[in-house]
N, C-alpha and C positions, 0 to 999 in steps of 0.2 A: 504494499499499499504506499502510495506516495501522496501524502497530504499537502494542502496549501501550495499547489503548484504555481498559483498567481504570486505568491510571496517569493518562492524560488526564482521565478522569472525576474522579478524586480531586483533581487540580489545579483543575479547574472548581469543584468543590463547595467547596474551600478559599478560592476567590476569590469565593464567592457568586454564581457564574454557573449558569445552567440548562444541564447537559450534554446533555439530550435536544434542546433547541432548536438548540445548536451543532452537534450531530451531524447533525440533520435538515438543517441548512443546508448542511453539507458534502456529504451525500448528494445533494442537488439539484444542487450544483455539478458533482460527479463521478458519472457514471452507472455507471460500472464501478469498484468499489473492493474490495480485499481488506483485511479487518480481522483483526487478531489480538488476542486477549483470554486472559489466564490465568484458569483455573478458581478462583473465589473461594468457591464454595458448599459445598465439601466440608471437613469438619473441625469444629473447635470454633467457636462463635458467639463473636466477639470481645466483650471486656469494655468496651473503649472505645466510647463512643456514636457518635463519627465513623465509626470503622470498621464498625460495624453498619450505619449509614446508607449508607456507600459501597458496601458489600457488596449491600445491598438494591437501591439505584438501578442499580448496575452490572448485576445480575441482570435487572432489569425492562427496562433498555435493550438488553441483549443478547437477550432473548426477543422484543422488538419488531423488532430487526434481523434475527433468525433468520426470523421470519414473512415478512419482505420479501425475504430473500435468495434467489437462485437455488440455491445450494448452501451446506451448513454441514458442516464437518468438525471432528471432535474429534482432536487429535494427541496420542498417548501414546508416549513413547519413540521418537519419530521415525516412528511407524507411523500413518498417517491412517485414521480410520473415517468414512465418510460418513454423516451423520445425516439430511441432507436433500439 
């Protein structure tokens, strides 16, 4: 289980590392993973440039991960909704 992927992406961006490359290498090592990510796309667009980039990069990575996933769930108030 890889929790808080969105926070890990922020750490990688701050360290000037490519989060997509690092996540891909992790996926290659572990064939079965459960990833958790908080929703970042709802609400007001951040004023801070880093926060906007982080939100955009995280969204694009999550879209790519969802394409490759066997199952995708959105959890709201402890209630899972299967998206894929």
